[in-house]
N, C-alpha and C positions, 0 to 999 in steps of 0.2 A: 500525442497519438492522433492520427488522422481520423476523420469522422467514420470512414468505412471500416477501419480496424476497430474503432470503439464499438460500432454496431456488432461486428463479428464477435468481439470479446463479450459483449452483453449477452448475446445468444449462448456463448459458451458457458458463461456463469449460470444462466437459466437452466441449461441442460444438465448441469452438475448438481443442481438443487434437488433434494428429495421431493416427492409428490406432495408431502404434507408441509412443505416450507411455508413460512409466513412472509408478509411484506417486510417485516423486520429482518428476517434472515437474508432476503435479497438485498436490502439496504446495507446490511453489515458486509456482505460480500463485495458490494460496489465500493463501500468506504475503504475496506482493507486494500482492495486493488488500487484505488486512487492514491492511497497513502503510500503504498509501495512504489508506485510509479513516480510520485513526487520525491521520495527518498532517493531513488535511482537518478533522477534528474539532478538533484542537489549534489549527489556524489560525483556524477559525471562533470559537473561544473566546478568541482573542487570546493563546494560550500558546506563541507562537513568538518567536524571536530573529532580528533582521535579520542577513543574511549579513555585512554590514560589521562589526557588533558581534561576531559569532563570529570573524571574521578578526582583529579587534583583540584579543580575549581570548586567542587562541592565537598571536599574534605572526606572523600570516600576511600576505603581501603582498596588496594590493588588486588 
């Protein structure tokens, strides 16, 4: 994400926080957004593993 759009997104995140929000609330929102973007980037690059394969690797039920 380019710097300008990061700045706009940061303002959007701030605007959506309630007035009584804490620094931790803000940091949580930033972390969640950053994690989602990283996941989308990995998916677009084909660097993900199908859920069925993950379940198989860890011996989990389908």
